[in-house]
C-alpha positions as CSV (number, residue, x, y, z in Angstrom):
1,M,150.9,-33.5,-89.1
2,M,150.1,-31.8,-92.4
3,L,151.6,-33.1,-95.6
4,R,154.0,-30.7,-97.3
5,W,154.2,-31.6,-100.9
6,A,155.5,-29.6,-103.9
7,Y,152.5,-30.6,-106.0
8,T,151.2,-28.5,-108.9
9,C,147.6,-29.8,-109.3
10,C,145.0,-29.2,-111.9
11,F,141.3,-29.0,-111.1
12,C,139.4,-32.3,-110.9
13,L,137.7,-33.2,-114.2
14,L,135.1,-35.9,-114.4
15,L,135.9,-37.9,-117.5
16,G,133.5,-40.2,-119.2
17,S,131.0,-42.6,-117.7
18,G,130.8,-46.3,-116.9
19,A,131.8,-48.0,-113.7
20,F,133.8,-45.0,-112.6
21,A,134.8,-41.6,-113.8
22,Q,138.5,-40.6,-113.6
23,T,139.8,-37.4,-112.1
24,E,143.1,-36.2,-113.5
25,I,145.7,-34.6,-111.1
26,V,149.1,-33.6,-112.3
27,D,152.1,-33.7,-109.9
28,Y,155.1,-31.4,-109.9
29,M,156.9,-33.4,-112.6
30,G,153.9,-33.0,-114.9
31,R,153.0,-36.7,-114.8
32,P,149.2,-37.4,-114.8
33,I,147.9,-39.1,-111.7
34,M,144.5,-40.8,-111.8
35,A,142.2,-40.9,-108.8
36,K,139.0,-42.9,-109.5
37,Q,135.5,-41.9,-108.6
38,Y,133.2,-44.9,-108.9
39,L,129.7,-44.2,-110.2
40,D,126.5,-46.4,-110.3
41,V,128.2,-49.3,-108.6
42,K,126.7,-51.5,-105.9
43,G,129.0,-52.1,-103.0
44,S,132.1,-50.2,-101.9
45,P,135.5,-50.2,-103.7
46,Y,137.1,-48.8,-100.6
47,L,138.3,-50.2,-97.2
48,D,136.0,-47.4,-95.8
49,D,134.0,-44.9,-97.8
50,E,134.9,-42.1,-95.5
51,W,138.3,-40.4,-95.2
52,Q,140.1,-41.7,-92.1
53,E,143.2,-40.4,-90.4
54,G,146.1,-42.7,-90.7
55,W,149.9,-43.2,-90.9
56,V,151.9,-43.8,-94.1
57,K,155.5,-44.6,-94.9
58,L,156.9,-43.9,-98.4
59,E,159.7,-45.5,-100.4
60,D,162.0,-42.6,-99.7
61,G,161.7,-43.3,-95.9
62,K,159.5,-40.4,-95.1
63,E,156.6,-41.0,-92.7
64,Y,153.5,-39.0,-92.1
65,I,151.0,-39.2,-89.2
66,G,147.5,-37.9,-89.1
67,V,147.0,-37.9,-92.9
68,R,143.4,-38.3,-94.2
69,L,143.6,-41.5,-96.2
70,K,141.3,-43.7,-98.3
71,Y,142.3,-47.2,-99.6
72,D,140.9,-48.1,-103.0
73,Q,140.8,-51.9,-103.0
74,V,139.8,-52.1,-106.7
75,A,142.8,-50.2,-107.9
76,D,144.9,-51.3,-104.9
77,E,145.9,-47.6,-104.4
78,L,146.2,-45.5,-101.3
79,M,144.9,-41.9,-101.7
80,F,145.1,-38.9,-99.5
81,S,142.9,-35.8,-99.2
82,N,144.6,-32.5,-99.9
83,K,143.7,-29.1,-98.4
84,K,140.9,-28.7,-100.9
85,G,139.4,-32.1,-100.1
86,E,140.5,-33.5,-103.4
87,A,141.7,-37.1,-103.7
88,Q,145.3,-37.5,-104.8
89,L,147.8,-40.3,-105.1
90,F,151.3,-40.2,-103.6
91,V,154.2,-39.4,-106.0
92,Q,156.5,-41.6,-104.0
93,P,155.5,-45.2,-103.8
94,V,153.8,-46.2,-100.5
95,V,155.5,-49.1,-98.7
96,E,153.2,-49.4,-95.7
97,F,150.3,-47.6,-94.0
98,E,148.0,-47.9,-91.1
99,L,144.3,-47.1,-91.4
100,M,141.5,-47.8,-89.0
101,K,144.1,-49.6,-86.7
102,R,144.9,-52.0,-89.6
103,L,148.4,-52.3,-91.0
104,F,149.1,-52.8,-94.7
105,M,152.4,-53.6,-96.3
106,R,153.8,-54.4,-99.8
107,G,157.1,-55.7,-101.1
108,Y,156.6,-59.4,-100.7
109,E,157.7,-62.0,-103.2
110,P,154.6,-62.5,-105.4
111,V,152.7,-65.7,-105.8
112,D,149.6,-66.6,-107.9
113,A,150.5,-63.8,-110.4
114,T,149.9,-61.2,-107.7
115,P,151.7,-57.9,-108.6
116,L,154.9,-57.2,-106.8
117,D,153.5,-53.9,-105.5
118,A,150.3,-55.5,-104.1
119,F,149.2,-54.5,-100.6
120,Y,148.6,-57.1,-97.9
121,E,147.0,-56.6,-94.5
122,V,149.2,-57.8,-91.7
123,L,147.0,-59.9,-89.3
124,A,149.9,-61.2,-87.2
125,D,153.3,-59.6,-87.1
126,G,156.7,-61.1,-86.2
127,P,159.3,-63.4,-87.7
128,T,156.4,-65.2,-89.4
129,Q,153.6,-62.9,-90.6
130,L,150.0,-63.9,-91.3
131,L,148.8,-61.8,-94.2
132,K,145.4,-61.2,-95.9
133,R,145.1,-60.1,-99.5
134,T,141.7,-58.5,-100.4
135,T,140.9,-57.9,-104.0
136,K,137.8,-56.1,-105.3
137,T,136.6,-56.0,-108.9
138,V,133.8,-54.3,-110.7
139,H,131.5,-57.0,-112.1
140,E,129.0,-56.1,-114.9
141,E,125.9,-58.2,-115.8
142,V,122.6,-57.7,-117.5
143,P,119.8,-59.3,-115.4
144,Y,117.3,-61.5,-117.2
145,S,114.6,-59.5,-119.1
146,S,116.4,-56.3,-118.4
147,A,118.3,-54.0,-120.8
148,T,120.2,-52.2,-118.0
149,K,123.7,-53.3,-116.9
150,V,124.1,-53.8,-113.2
151,R,127.6,-53.1,-111.8
152,S,128.6,-54.5,-108.5
153,I,131.8,-54.9,-106.4
154,I,133.0,-58.5,-106.0
155,E,135.3,-59.1,-103.1
156,Q,137.8,-62.0,-102.7
157,Q,140.2,-62.8,-99.9
158,S,143.3,-64.9,-99.8
159,Y,145.6,-65.7,-96.8
160,Y,149.4,-66.2,-96.7
161,L,152.3,-66.8,-94.4
162,A,155.4,-64.7,-95.0
163,D,158.8,-65.7,-93.8
164,R,161.7,-63.4,-92.8
165,E,162.7,-63.0,-96.5
166,G,159.2,-62.0,-97.5
167,K,158.5,-65.3,-99.3
168,L,154.8,-66.1,-99.3
169,T,153.0,-69.4,-98.8
170,K,149.3,-69.4,-99.7
171,L,147.0,-70.9,-97.1
172,K,143.7,-72.6,-97.0
173,K,141.5,-71.8,-94.0
174,D,142.0,-75.1,-92.2
175,K,144.3,-76.5,-89.5
176,K,146.3,-78.8,-91.8
177,S,147.2,-76.0,-94.2
178,L,148.3,-73.5,-91.6
179,I,150.3,-75.8,-89.4
180,K,152.0,-77.4,-92.4
181,A,153.0,-74.0,-93.8
182,I,154.5,-73.0,-90.4
183,G,156.7,-76.1,-90.7
184,N,157.9,-76.7,-87.2
185,R,156.7,-76.9,-83.6
186,Q,153.7,-78.9,-84.8
187,T,153.2,-80.7,-81.6
188,E,152.9,-77.5,-79.6
189,L,150.7,-75.9,-82.2
190,E,148.3,-78.8,-82.3
191,A,148.1,-78.8,-78.5
192,Y,147.4,-75.0,-78.5
193,V,144.7,-75.4,-81.1
194,K,143.0,-78.2,-79.0
195,A,143.4,-76.5,-75.7
196,N,141.9,-73.2,-77.0
197,R,139.3,-74.8,-79.2
198,L,140.5,-72.8,-82.2
199,D,138.7,-73.0,-85.5
200,L,141.3,-72.4,-88.1
201,R,138.6,-71.6,-90.7
202,Q,138.2,-68.4,-88.8
203,E,140.5,-65.4,-89.4
204,Q,140.6,-64.5,-85.7
205,D,141.8,-68.0,-84.7
206,M,144.3,-68.2,-87.5
207,T,145.8,-64.9,-86.1
208,R,145.9,-66.3,-82.6
209,L,147.8,-69.3,-83.7
210,V,150.5,-67.4,-85.6
211,T,150.8,-64.9,-82.8
212,Y,151.4,-67.8,-80.4
213,Y,153.9,-69.4,-82.7
214,N,155.9,-66.2,-82.9
215,N,156.2,-66.1,-79.1
216,L,157.4,-69.7,-78.7
């Protein structure tokens, strides 16, 4: 499905230098929207460097399928490609999207000074959700005996449980932390971990345990 937006866009302008240049796009209300283009940076700021077709749901309830999307994990912003192949940001806030068969949502009660509008990847869905928050930053350093700055992408990941009200509990990647955060059915959970030889330091096994719990 093609997006039908009432955008009035200006041509992309590369601004400045540094870790990224910024391209200004103006929406139909005349507000500037910034889509970033990262230059001279080692590593990728994106979930995937290529545009991928996905699904997106906006705050006004509208949903779009087959949109060419790219997720900037440094800025924590979802972009779409317009008919000219230019990167643009949505005027309406994005509440959830699916990209590369991975679901991302926002609107959870924040912890650890995480912004309210931060995106989380949903690893296990249900009454209790297992979420992953991936943050990327541009790190600058000057190597020893060099006068040239090196810019690289640093990636960090955190895991959370979300209850029905969207309240988050931060997890450590171990059995004690995850089972304690779930809070009940501990005997069954520990038996499931033992029977299936789960290693709860591994994301895949954390996901299996929460999926099992949601089906009890």
